[in-house]
N, C-alpha and C positions, 0 to 999 in steps of 0.2 A: 786953813787954806793950803792946798798942795803946791809944791814947787814944780816948775816946768823943766824940761830938759835944757832949755835955753838959759834959765836962771841957774841951774845946776852947773852948766858950763862956765858961766860968768863967775860964780862963786869959787870954782876950782881953777879959774884962769886957764882954761883949755877950750878947744873948739867943741862944737856940738857933735861933730863926727867922732872925736876922741871919747866923749861921754858915751856915745852909742856903742863904740867898740868895747868899752869897759863893761857896760851893762849887759851886753849880749855875748860876752866872752869871745870876741873876735881878735884876730891877729892885728899887729901894727900898733901896739901900745906897750910901754914898759911896765913890768910888774909893780914898780913903785907908784907910778901914776895911776894904774888900775886900782891898786889898793886904796889910794887916797880918794878916788872918785867913789868907789863903793862904800867907803866909810862915811863920806859926806851924804850920799844918797840914803843910807840907813838912818843917819842922825836927823835928816830933814824929812823922813818918811816919804821919799819920792815914790810916786805911783806912775808906772808907764802908761802912756795914752795908747791903749791897744787899738782903739778905733782909728786914730791917725796912722799908727804903725801898719794896720791892716790895709787901709786905703792906699798907702804908699807901696805896699807889696802886692796888692791885689788879693789879700787873704782876709779871712774872718777870724782866724785863730780859734776856730771851734772844730770839734770832732764829733761825729755821730757814732753811737755804739748801738748795735742791734743784738739783743739777747732774748732768750725765751721768757725768763722771769728771774727772780732771785729766791724762789722757793727752795731750790737746792742750795745749801750753804756754800758749795763750791763756786757757783756762779756769783754769789754775793761777794766772796773773797776776790774773785777775778775782777768784778766791776770796781770794787774799792781800789785795788792795786792799779787799774788803768786810770782811774780818776786822779789818784795821787801823782802818778808819773806824768800824765798830761799836764797837770797844774804846774809841776816843777818846770816843764818846758814852755810854759806861758800859754797853754791852751785850755779852753773850757770844754767839758764833755757834756753832750746831750744824749742820755740813754733812752732808748725806746724798747719796751718789752712787748713781744709779739704773742706770747702765750701759745706758741707752736702753730700759729695760723698764718699761712702765706699771704692772705689779704691784709693782715696787719703789717707785714713786711712792706707791702706795696705802699701803704699809708706812710710808713717810716721813710721810704725813699723820697716820696713827694715832699714830706716835711723837710728832709735834709737838703733837697735841691732848692726849695723855696728859700731856705735860710742860708744857702751857699756855704755849707760846711766845707772845710778844706780836705777832709778825708773821712773814711768810714771803717770801723772795725765791725766785721760781719760774722755772726754765728747764725747761719741761715738754715731754714727748713725747706729751701727750694734748690732745684738743680735743673740741668738740661740746657740745650742749645739756645732756646728762646730766652731763658733767664740770663744766660751768660751774655747774650747780645744786649739785653736790656741794661745790664750792669756796665757794659763797655760804653753804651751810648750816653750814660749819665756823665761820663768824662770826669769822674771823681776818683782819686786814689782810694783803693780798697785793699784791706788786709783781712783774710778770713781766718777764723779760729774754729775749733770744734769740728763742724761738718765741712769737709772739703767740697769745693764746687768743681774746680778743674785746674789744670796747671796754668791756666791763663791768669789766675789770681793768686798772689802770694799767700802762703799758708804758714801759720805758726802753731805748733802743737807737739805731740809726741807720736811715736810709732804705735798707733792704737792696737793693731793686731799683735805686735810683739809684746806689748805690755800685758795684755791678757794672757798670752801664752806663758809668760813668766809667772803670772799669778796662779794659773791653773796647774802649771808644773809644780809650783810650791805646794799647792793643795794635794796633788796626787802623791808627791814625795812624802807627805805626812800619812799616807796609807788610806786615803779616802777613795772609794770605788765608784760611787754614783754621784754625779754633779746635778744639783737642781739649780737652774739658771733663772733668776728672777729679773725680768726686764719688761714692765708694762708697755713702754713706748713702742716696742717691736710689733705690737698689734697694728701699727700704722705703716708697716713696711709696704713699699710700692706706692704710697700716697704722698709721702714727704721725704725730704733728705734726712736719712738716718745713718750717714756715713760712719760716724764714731761708734755707734752702738752695733752696727752690722759688722764692722771690723773686729770689735771685741768678741762678739759671738763666734765669728770665724776663727779667731785665735783659740778660743776655748775648744771648739770642735776639732781643730787640728791636733792639739795635744792629746785629747782623748783617743783619737784615731791612731796616733803614733804609739800610744801605750796600750792599745787593744782593749780599751775600756768602753763601756756602753755610751751611746749618744747621751748628751745632757737632756734632762727633763726641762724643757723651756716653758716658763710660765709668763704669759703676756697678759693675763687677766688684770683688769684694773683693781679688782678686789683680790690681789694676790695672796693676802693673808688667809682668806677663806680657802684658797686652793691648797695652801700649806697645811691647813687644819685637817684636810681630808687624807693626808699622807701618813703612812705608817713609819714612824721614826724609831720603832723598837726592833726592827728586823736586824738580822745579823750583818747585812750589807751596810758598810759605813758610808753615810751620806754627808755631803757638804753643800751648803747653799752659797752660790757665788752670785754676787750682785755687781753690776757695772757702775754702781754709784753707792757711796756710803749712806746716802739718803735712804735707800731701800734696805741696806744691810742693818741699819739701826732700828728700822721698823721691824725687821725680822727678828733681831735680837730681843726686842721688847716683847714680841709675840711669844717667843719661846719661853721667856721668863714667866709670862702669865700662864702658859700652858704647863709649867713645871717640867719643861724639857731642858735637860742640862747641856750647856755649851761650855767646853767642847766635848764632854764625855759622850753624849748621845748624838750630837750633830755639830759639824763645824760651820763656820761662817767666814767668808772672804768678801771684803768690801773693795771700794775703788774710789780714789780721790785724796784720801788722807786729809779730811777737813779739820779745821782747828778744834772743833768741839770734841774730837775723839779723845783728847787728853782727860776728859771728865767721865769717860765711859768705862764700865767694869762688867765683864772682863774686857781687857784692851782688845780692840778690833784689829785683826789682820787686814791689811789693805795695800793699795798701790799708791805711791806718792805721785800725784799729778801736779806738777809744779806751777800752781796758779799764779803766784807773784811773778815768777820768771817769764811765763807765757805772756802775762799782761804787759810787763815792761818791754819785752822783746817786740811784741806786736805794736805798741805805741812808737817805739824807736823806729821800727821798720816802716810804719806809716809816715812818720815825719820825714824819713829818708826819701820816700816816694814824693811827698809834697815838695821837698826841696831839691828833688831830682838828683839825689846822691847815687853812688854806684850800686849800693845794696838793693836798689829797686828792681834789679834784673834777676834776683834770686827768686825761685819759684816756691821753695819751702825751707823752713827752718825747724828741725825736729830736736826738741830738748830731751833730756834724759829722765826716764821714769825710774822708780825704785820700789821693790817689794818691801813693805814695812812689816816686820814680824810683830805678832801680838799674842794674845792668849785665847783667841776664838777658834784656833785650830790645834 
């Protein structure tokens, strides 16, 4: 049988308000009393009544998260970090995966409104004035990640264009003359929100133009490995394959191994995201660190600030630091 907050207050010979301050790390309580209450709560396996707490505050202590899916290991890392941080703050996370389909996002919004989530972390494939108006009319705090929607909604991420500029600059400095840019989702440009991927491609093109190098060969085919198979990797021009996600770069690396094409002797590879599994890959992949955990934690904190109407809710964007990670694939 679990102990109630009233019973915990009686056992500690303090008021229920004092117990509440101790459990929720609020001011107005001495460190000694707080320590005594927390110790008693732990020993008695006290479980907070989130339903009662929510009713009192008009909150559900639930958060909605909208992502494409978790096929890309980066998104799986991001989702895991968000869930852990939300749970630390007393919130339950409801993830919905849209598989890049706007209609599935609409279903997600209906679901979140029905269940009265307190806030939403949104990685959207939609944009435009009508979409912005819809989000505003939901009257639910929203923090966006990945694809920016507009300055009207707080955004947490990195400088996407600058990060790819740094990556391609690193590739070019290694002596590579022709960039092959592999990004299948760009086949849907103009149909869905691809802010992140479009910014990265723009960064790539900018560097090549500044260095008077040829335009990148952009591959957007779903079967991009077949497109690579038709290319001549034995020419005197040094080629490097640049991928805006490690997910694609690892597929390319595996393809080259099967084709007996040596990396980096015949062709270089640059990835993006610095996913956890790279530590098991040989040769070590050159990539860009996209700080998944930091973005997840920042986005959750930022959303909670909005829910609680703290000052940080007025910030439009928080850009974290990326980093080129050296490897053996260039």
